N, C-alpha and C positions, 0 to 999 in steps of 0.2 A: 222532656228536655229539663236538665238540671240547671239551677241558677249558678252562676259563676261564684266561686268562693274567693273572697279577698281577705288577706291576712296582713296586718301591719304589726311589725315588731320593732320596738325601740329599745336599745340597750344603752345603759349609762355606765360610764367609767367613773369609779369612785373618786379618783384623784381630781378629775376635771370638775365633777359635781361638788366636791368638798369646797372648792373655791367659791361656789355660789351659795354656800350654806347660810351666811349672814343675810343675804338678799332673800332667800327662800323663807328664812325664819321671820324676817320682818313682814313679808307679804302674806305668808300662809300660816304663821305660827300663832296668830291672835286667837285667844280662847281655846287653845289646844294644850293637852297634857301629853307630851311626846314621850314615847317609851325609851328608857335608857338603852343605848346600843342600836336603836332603830330610828334615831332622830332624822337622819338624812333621808332614809328610805320613806318614812312617813311624809316628810315635806315634799319629796318628789312626787309621791302619789297624790297628795293634796293639790299640787300644782296643776294637775289635769282636771280638777274640778273647782274652778274659780267661784262657783256658786256656794261653796262650803267655807269661804274665807272667814266669815264672821260667826259660823255655827260652832257651838261648844262641842268639842270632841275629846274624849278621853281614850287613849290607847292603852291597852293592857296586854302584857306578854305573859302567857301561862300555858300549862299543859292541859289542853282542852279536847284533844282528839279530832279536831277539825282544823284545816289550814288557816281559815280566816272567817270571822263572823262579825256582824254589827247589829246593834239594836239600840233603841232609846233607853236611857237610864230610867228605870221604873218610877223613880220619884219625880221625874219631869214629864210624865205622860199627860198630865192634866194641863200642861202649858201648850201654847200654840207651837206648831212644828218649828217655827223660827227660833223659839226660846227654849227648846228642849236641849238636853245634853245627850249626846250619843256616845256609845261605847263601841270601840273596834277592838276585838280580841284577836291577837296573833298567837298561834300555837308555836311554842318554842321547843317542842319535843316531837318532831316529825321523823318517821322512819325514812331512810333513803338518803341519797347524796344531796348535798347542798352546794354543789359547785355550779351554781347558776349565776348569771350576771347580777350586778347590784340590784337592779329592778328591771323588769321587762313589761312592756305594755303590749297587750294583744287585743285586737278588735276585729270584728267581722263587718 
């Protein structure tokens, strides 16, 4: 017998979410270096992880060959996990269409 698969998808409309930008920035933008052009998307993603509110995160947009990656900044590895700086790299040169919703959350 196979386990039932549950899929949850949430789509955001940019116009509606843009009105919440200041609130999201105030609540989730502390200690964050947001990527130009992806500020709203990054804040919406962070809003799903309230435990990251005070964690230092630097977002970088670059042509890296993978859609998304994250890792601690090597210079902060000797610090406690709570005091580390993390890097999230977003690939800006993916092949294929980009006609997807502003941001989509999928979970099993």
